[in-house]
N, C-alpha and C positions, 0 to 999 in steps of 0.2 A: 504494500499499499504506499503510495506516496505521500508527502507532507505537503504537498502544494493544495492552493485552493480555489476553487471556483464559485462565484457568486451564484447562488439557488434562487431562482424564481421558478414557481410554478409545480416544481419535484413532489412528485405525491411524497415522499418519505423523509429526503432532507429537509424540505421547507419547514418541517415541525421539530427541529433540533434547536430552535433559537427562541426567546421571547418574543412577544409580538412588539413591532416597530423596531426589533434589531436588525440588522443588517444579514441576511442570509449568503452563509458562506459554507462551503462542502472540502472536505479532502476529496484528493484525486484518489479513486479507487483502479488500481491498473490491475489487468487480468495477468494471470502468469505467465503466458505465451508471450507481453510486453516486456516482460521484467528485463532483460537483456539489450531490448533494444533501449530502452530508457537509461539504462545505466551507462551504456556504451556509445548512443551515437552522439554523431558529430552533426546529423544535420539537425538545426533547429526548427525548423518544418517537423519533422518526423517526430519530435519531442512534443512540439506544441498541438500536434493530430494527436498525441494520447490525453492533452486536456481536456476532457469529456465529463459530464456527469454520468455515473454509472447506473443503465437505465434500473430504474424502480422496480420492474417484474423479476431481476435478477437479484434482488434483496427480499431480505426477511429482516421485517421489523419487529420488536414485541416492547412493550413497556416494562419497566422495571422499578422499583420503589427508592426513593434517594434517600 
């Protein structure tokens, strides 16, 4: 998982991770197939192409007490 953030607007899961009124941001989740390219690419465009929000239907969310 990368530690880069993307602005979250309308993402069904990640938009709920901040208080109302706070700017919505999300970590960038890399697929295992992208790890090597992310770590070793010399092409800025290739790295930027991976800076996408992870598809909500590929995520699992559950509430937990704080």
